[in-house]
N, C-alpha and C positions, 0 to 999 in steps of 0.2 A: 399296760405301756411296756414295751420292747426297748429295752437299752443295752446295746452291745458294746463290749471293751474290748478294745485291740492293742494287743503288747507284742514285743520281739524280745525274745529270750536267748542264752547261751549259757549253757551250765548254771541255772538257777532253779534247779531241783530240789533241793530241801524247803525253797520259800514257794515252791506255786501254789499249794495246797493253803496255805492261810489266805495269799492273796485272793484266789478263787474263790473261797469261802468267807472272807470279808467282802469280795463284792457282789455276793449274791444277797449277805446281811443289808445290804446296802440297796438291791433292789436288781440289779443288774441280771439281764436273764439271759444272754448269749456272750460267747467268749470266742475271739479269733487269735490263735496265737502262731506267731511265726519264729520258728527256731532255727538255729545254723552252727554246725561245728561243734556238738553237744558230746561231750564226754564224759557225765557224771549221771546219766540217765534221762535226763530231764524229759527227750524226746521220747523216749521208752512211754515214759510216765502220761508226756499227753496224749501217746497213740493210744493208751491206755484209759483214758479220761474221754478222749473222741470216742471212740469204739462205745463207749459208753453213753454217749449224748450229752457230758457236760460241757465240752467244749468243741470248736471246730479247731483242726493243727495241720499245718502247713508249714511244708520246708522254704526258707526262704527265698524268692526268685532273686537275689542281687546277685550280679554277676562279677562284680567289684567288691570294695566293702562298705559301699553307701548302703547297709543293710535297711537301716530304719526308713528311710523315704523311701527305697525301693519297695519294700514292704507296704508301706501305707499308699502307694499309687497301686498295687496291686489288692489292696484293702476296698479301695474305693468302688473295684467291679465284684467283690465278693459277696452272693446273695444277703449272708448273714448283717455286713453291712448294710447293703443298699436296702435293705428291707426293714429297717431297725428305725424307731423312731427317733430314738437317741444313740450318739456315738461318742464314748470315751475313748480317749487314747491316752493311754500313760504306762509307766515302767512296772514293772513286779517290785520295786521298793515304795511306791508310791501308793498311799494312803486317802481317799479324800474323807475328813473328819468333819460331819457334817453338825452342825451346831442346833438347827431349828427343827420344829415336828417332830417327827419320830426317825429323826436321824437318818433320812434316807434319801435317795436322789431323786426321787420324786416329790419330797418334801422342800428342797432346796426349788427345785423348778418352780413350784408353786411359791414359794417365799418370792423367787426372785421375780415372780408375775409370768413365766413362762417365754422366756424370751429366745431368740435364735440360736444363741452360744451364750456360756458362763462361764467364765476365766477365772480358777483359782489360784491364787498365790501360793508356793509354794514356803514352808517351813522345815527347814535342815535341822534333821535331830542328831545330836552328840552321839560319840560313840560310849559315853559315861562309865568311862573306864573299865568296860566290860571287855576281858582279855577272851576267854573260852568259848566257843560256839556252840549253842544253848540250841536242840530241837524243841523249841517253844515259841508259840506267838512274838514276830519281834517289836509289835504295838505293847505288849506288855512288858519288855524289856528295857527299853528306851524313852524317856521321861524328861531330857532337858534338850532346850535349844537356844537359839538365839534370841535375842527380842523379834518376836514375829512381824515387828513393823520394821527391821533395819536388821541388812545383813553384811558385813564386811565394811560398815559405813555406807551401802547402798541404800536408799530408801528404796528405790525401784527393783523388784522380787521377781523372779522369772514364773510362770504360769505355765496351768495346763487346764486345756480346755473342754467342755461338753458340749458339743454340735447337733442342733435338732436339724431331723429329716429334710428341712424345706430351706435350708440356709441355704444362700446361691453359693454353691462349692464350686473353687477352681480346683484345689487339691488339699490333703488334709499337711497340716506340716505338725512335726512331734508337740508343738507346743501349743498352736492355735492352727486354726482355718485360714486359709486364705481365699477372698471372695471376687468372683467375678464383677469385672467393673473397676473403675475409679471415680476419684472425686464424687459426685452428689449420689452417684448410686451408693457409696458407701453411707452416707447418711442415714438411709431407709434402713439398717443395722439395728434391729434390737437386741445389743450385744452388753451382758451386763457384767461386773465383780461378783466376788462371794458374798457381796450386802444388797445385791439386786441394783446396783447404780450404774451408770453405763459407765463402758471402759472410757479411759480416755482418748483422745480424738486421734493422736499422733499413733497410739497403738493400734486402734481400729483400723487406719488408712496406711499401716504399716511404712508412715512417713519418716521415721528417724531411725536408723540402724539399731542403735540402744535401747529402742523401744519395741522392735518386733515382736519379741517374744516374752516383755517381761513390762510393770508398769507399778506405782507408789502402793506398797499393801497397808499403808496404815487406814484406817476406815473400810477396807476391802474386806474383811473377815468373818461382819457380823453373823453371817448364814453358813459359813463353812471355811475352813484351810485344809492346805492340802500338805499332809506330813510325809517329809520326805528322807528316807532311812539311808542315806546314800553311804554310810561307812557299816554300820552294824557291828558285829563284835570284830575285834582285833584281828583274830582267826579268819573271819571271812572276808574280812578287806585283804589281806595279803592273796587270799584265794582271787577275789576279785579282780586284785593288782594282775596276778597269774594269766589271767583267762582276758583282759581288756573290754569293750564292751560291744554292744549291737552296732555302733558308730562307727568305730576305727579299731580295725583288728591289732591287736599286739600292743596297744595302747599303755601305756604305764602313768598309773596313780600316784603323783611326786608327793612330796612334802606339803607341798603348796592346797592341793586338793582336800587331803585330810583336815590341814589347821582350818581351812576356809569354812569347812562342814561340821567341826568339834571343836563349838562354842557351848558351853553348858550353861550361860548365863540364864535361861528361863527356864522353870519348870512348867511344863504344861501335860498333865496327866487326862487331860478332856476324854481322849481318844478309848480310855482302857472300858468306860462304858458300855463298848461293843465287845468286849471279851467271852461275855457268857453266850452269847447269839453266836461269836466266831468259833469257839471251842466245841459246840453242839452242830455247826457245818462241818468242821474239821472231822468230827467224828463221823457225820453222816458221809461225807466222803470218801472213808479210810474204809468203810463198813461195804464199798461196791466193790466187788471183783477181787484182783489183785493189788487195788491202788495203796494199801498200806505197806504190804511187803515192797511195791516199787518206789513207794515214798523212804523207806528204810534204808534202800538199796542206795538211794540218791545220796542220803545222812553220811550212810557209810564211807562213797565214796568224796563227798565232801571232805569229810574229815582225815580220810587217805590221802586228799590232795595237801590239805593243810602239813600234814606230819611229812609227805615228800618235800615241801618246799621248806620247811624248817631244819631238813636234813643238808641246806645247802647255807652255806655262811653268808651270801649276800641278802637271804631272806632271814635270817637272822640279826642281822645287820639292821636291815628295814626295820623290824619288828621292836628291836632298842630302840631306834631313832624315832618312831612314832610315839611308844611309849612315853618317851622323853621329852616331846614336842610339848611347846607352850599352849596353851586352852585360848590364848589369845590368836584371833586372825592376823596374818600378815601386816594388814593394812593397818590394824588398830594399834598394834605393836610400834610399826613404824611412826604414827601417829604422835601416839605417848612418848616415844624416843626424841622426835621433834621437839614436843614440849618441854622437854627436859623431866620427864614424868617416869623415867624408866632410864637404867643406864644400858649405855653401847653395849653390844657383846663383844 
């Protein structure tokens, strides 16, 4: 089974080897990376991995700021994608946590009945009060999240989707594919959630703007969850804030974004079952060519960027603000205040 993972990156160098190694453990056979405007050695590391046959690396073709959608449009035409049995589109802070069989993507596909698409709900992992960046697997550092069925009071949680080669594809979206035809044609699509159940109809036909990329997570995670480490350490979050993201250049991540994803109410350490195999895969990658040295250079650049940012008063203030921020998401805090269970600030 050929499974291709597609992702877009900018200054993600310290985290690349873990993401590649983890997905190799899951059964991913091929990788397509698009990069843009990297200053931490991400592109150099990817070029070296491409020369060794580990990944395919392309410059992002976007002419404007819509980096991800332009890349996904291009990806559809790439042999590594259109020759795959399955395509998985995700970011390098997202890790499918398979709860069934041998905990691989083929096991998930079998458990779901080999449908045309499988959409997995996010589970946002909190910062856990970790300030310092450490060059160690992210999945072993952060173990607390919101209630997986509820996020900021919402039962509907965003998804990412594994897509089979015969899906009647119009175009790939960042969260889900969009299919050719509407109405009755959509009814024939075999598309499941992470429990092997048919996805909700409104999500399937993209009839409701609030349901285009999300649906209720309750009961949808029997076979798999998508662990999302959007915050990581406070150090790395500051660097991420400076970088912007692959969709909107120079976008600032404000206090709300942090607080919405820093709910530590739930402990979930299940993904750590992958650590032994993951660490072995990372070691294998580092043993290739100059990969270890290039990874170390990315780590050094990440730390140097943190130090440069913290030399600025605005970033020191931001760091202090985030450390002091309440652990309750803003929506929950407002609800408790309305109920008289929390004093007004």
